C-alpha positions in Angstrom: -12.2 14.0 9.8 -13.0 11.1 12.2 -14.5 9.1 9.4 -11.5 9.9 7.2 -9.2 8.5 10.0 -11.1 5.2 10.1 -10.8 4.9 6.4 -7.1 5.6 6.1 -6.5 3.0 8.8 -8.6 0.3 7.0 -8.2 1.0 3.3 -4.7 -0.4 3.0 -6.0 -3.7 4.4 -8.8 -3.8 1.8 -6.2 -3.2 -0.9 -3.9 -5.9 0.4 -6.8 -8.4 0.5 -7.7 -7.5 -3.0 -4.1 -8.2 -4.2 -3.8 -11.5 -2.4 -7.4 -13.0 -2.7 -7.4 -16.2 -4.7 -11.1 -16.9 -5.0 -13.2 -14.8 -7.4 -15.8 -14.1 -4.7 -13.2 -12.9 -2.2 -11.6 -10.8 -4.9 -14.9 -9.2 -5.8 -15.7 -8.4 -2.1 -12.3 -6.9 -1.6 -12.7 -4.8 -4.8 -16.1 -3.5 -3.6 -14.6 -2.7 -0.2 -11.6 -0.9 -1.6 -13.6 1.1 -4.1 -16.4 2.2 -1.7 -13.8 3.1 1.0 -11.8 5.2 -1.5 -14.9 7.0 -2.8 -16.1 7.6 0.8 -12.7 9.0 1.7 -12.8 11.5 -1.2 -16.2 12.8 0.0 -15.0 13.4 3.5 -13.2 16.4 2.0 -10.3 15.8 4.4 -7.2 17.0 2.6 -4.9 15.8 5.3 -6.3 12.3 4.9 -6.0 12.4 1.2 -2.3 13.3 1.4 -1.7 10.7 4.1 -3.3 8.0 2.0 -1.3 9.0 -1.1 1.9 8.7 0.8 0.8 5.3 2.3 -0.1 3.9 -1.1 3.2 5.0 -2.5 5.0 3.1 0.2 2.7 0.1 -0.1 3.3 -0.3 -3.9 7.1 0.2 -3.4 7.0 -2.7 -1.0 4.7 -4.7 -3.3 6.7 -4.5 -6.4 10.1 -3.2 -7.6 8.4 -2.0 -10.8 6.4 0.6 -8.9 8.9 3.3 -9.7 8.7 2.6 -13.4 4.9 2.6 -13.3 4.8 5.8 -11.3 7.2 7.5 -13.8 4.7 6.8 -16.6 1.8 7.6 -14.3 3.0 11.1 -13.8 2.4 11.8 -17.5 -1.3 11.4 -16.7 -1.4 14.0 -13.9 -2.4 16.9 -16.3 -5.4 14.9 -17.4 -6.8 14.4 -13.8 -9.1 17.4 -14.1 -10.8 15.6 -16.9 -11.5 12.6 -14.7 -12.0 14.0 -11.2 -14.9 16.3 -10.2 -13.9 20.0 -10.2 -14.9 20.3 -6.5 -12.3 17.6 -5.6 -9.6 19.4 -7.7 -10.4 22.8 -6.1 -10.3 21.3 -2.6 -7.0 19.6 -3.2 -5.3 22.6 -4.8 -6.4 24.7 -1.8 -3.8 23.0 0.4 -1.5 25.6 1.7 -3.7 28.5 0.5 -4.0 30.9 3.5 -7.0 32.5 1.9 -8.9 29.3 2.6 -10.6 29.7 6.0 -9.9 26.2 7.2 -6.2 26.5 6.4 -5.9 30.0 8.0 -7.7 28.7 11.1 -5.2 25.8 11.6 -2.2 28.0 10.9 -3.2 30.5 13.6 -3.8 27.7 16.1 -0.4 26.1 15.2 1.4 29.4 15.9 -0.3 29.8 19.2 0.4 26.1 20.1 4.1 26.5 19.2 4.3 29.3 21.7 2.7 27.2 24.3 5.0 24.2 23.5 8.1 26.4 24.0 6.9 27.2 27.6 6.2 23.6 28.5 8.9 21.9 26.4 10.4 19.8 29.2 7.5 19.0 31.4 4.4 19.2 29.3 1.0 20.3 30.6 -0.4 16.8 31.2 -2.9 14.7 29.3 -6.5 15.6 28.7 -8.4 17.8 26.3 -9.5 20.1 29.1 -5.9 21.0 29.9 -5.1 22.4 26.5 -8.4 24.2 26.2 -7.9 25.9 29.5 -4.4 27.2 28.7 -4.7 27.9 25.0 -6.5 31.3 25.4 -3.3 32.7 26.9 -1.5 32.0 23.6 -4.3 32.5 21.1 -3.6 34.5 17.9 -5.6 36.0 15.1 -8.8 36.4 17.1 -9.2 32.7 17.6 -9.7 32.8 21.3 -10.4 29.2 22.0 -9.5 25.8 20.5 -10.1 22.3 21.7 -6.7 21.0 20.6 -3.6 22.0 18.5 -4.8 20.4 15.3 -1.4 18.7 15.0 -0.5 15.3 16.6 3.1 16.1 17.3 2.5 19.6 18.7 -0.2 18.0 21.0 2.2 15.4 22.2 4.8 18.0 23.1 2.2 20.1 24.9 0.8 17.2 26.8 3.9 15.1 27.5 6.9 17.3 26.8 9.7 16.8 24.3 10.7 13.5 25.8 7.2 12.2 25.3 7.3 13.1 21.6 10.8 11.5 21.3 9.5 8.3 22.9 6.6 8.2 20.4 8.9 8.7 17.5 11.3 6.0 18.7 8.3 3.6 19.0 7.1 4.4 15.5 10.6 4.0 14.1 11.0 0.6 15.8 7.6 -0.5 14.5 8.5 0.5 10.9 11.9 -1.2 11.2 10.4 -4.5 12.4 7.9 -4.6 9.5 10.4 -3.6 6.8 13.0 -6.2 8.1 10.4 -9.0 7.6 11.3 -11.0 4.5 8.8 -12.7 2.2 8.7 -16.4 1.6 7.9 -18.3 -1.6 4.5 -19.6 -0.5 1.3 -17.6 -1.3 0.2 -17.9 2.3 3.4 -16.2 3.6 3.2 -13.6 0.8 -0.3 -12.7 1.9 0.8 -12.4 5.5 3.6 -10.1 4.5 1.4 -7.9 2.5 -1.0 -7.6 5.5 2.0 -6.4 7.6 2.8 -3.9 4.8 -0.8 -2.7 4.9 -0.6 -2.2 8.6 2.6 -0.2 8.2 1.0 1.9 5.5 -2.1 2.5 7.6 0.1 3.8 10.4 2.1 6.0 7.9 -1.2 7.5 6.6 -2.3 8.3 10.1 1.0 9.8 11.1 1.1 11.9 7.9 -2.5 13.1 8.5 -1.4 13.9 12.0 0.6 16.9 10.6 -2.7 18.6 9.9 -5.0 17.5 12.7 -5.3 15.8 16.1 -8.0 13.2 16.5 -6.8 11.2 19.5 -9.4 13.1 21.6 -11.7 10.5 20.2 -10.9 7.3 22.1 -12.3 5.0 19.4 -9.8 6.4 16.9 -7.1 6.2 19.6 -7.9 2.5 20.2 -8.1 1.8 16.5 -4.7 3.2 15.8 -3.0 1.1 18.5 -5.1 -2.0 17.6 -3.8 -1.8 14.0 -0.2 -1.3 15.2 -0.5 -4.1 17.8 -2.0 -6.7 15.3 0.5 -5.7 12.6 3.4 -6.2 15.1 2.0 -9.6 16.1 1.7 -10.8 12.5 5.2 -9.5 11.8 6.6 -11.6 14.6 4.7 -14.7 13.4 6.0 -14.3 9.8 9.5 -13.6 11.0 9.4 -16.7 13.3 8.1 -18.9 10.4 10.8 -17.7 8.1 13.4 -18.4 10.7 12.1 -21.9 11.2 12.1 -22.7 7.5 15.6 -21.4 7.1 16.7 -23.6 10.1 15.1 -26.7 8.6 16.8 -26.1 5.2 
């Protein structure tokens, strides 16, 4: 799962570079990076990361072109033929999403139920940050014979348990503000500005993929992933401000 998190945070940037590269060598390098990252993500077997990336790519191409909806409509006709293209192991893994007979899914559901009970008791104050805190308290709420768990396997449940409901609301507001700033950024006519804008869109989609995957797991116990997430968000915000300022300056000069 940790490798999958790295990949969903970086793959949108590889794709944006592929679409904006002007030199053949740069385009080839971006193509190799995109293809190998996507292949590696498939073989992490992380279903949550797969779903997160699918959602992120949908948003990215909607931003990239207005014709995306038309292309997707025709693309849906090819869904029944995917089993002929993808390995059967990938199809089986993907279709097991939501199947409680799957041990991994059942494990997470039982932890979520126990974590929900814990969250109700600490809704306002939270328990405090730190992996040890959750692990120490969880056995009092454990269900289904799962006596111990290192975390809640859900980003949003974990935030409520650690920081309380107001901590979760603050995080949601911050993410909404970030998305609004990126989506309000307008493209310019030059290739350079278009490239910058697509990079901000890639940053937004990387964050969307991470937040979607956060519904099925919690990986901020790893400080490298934690730093990577906020680094992507910070750099994307900085580039968004630069593009917005340049657009405003051009409009003023006109």
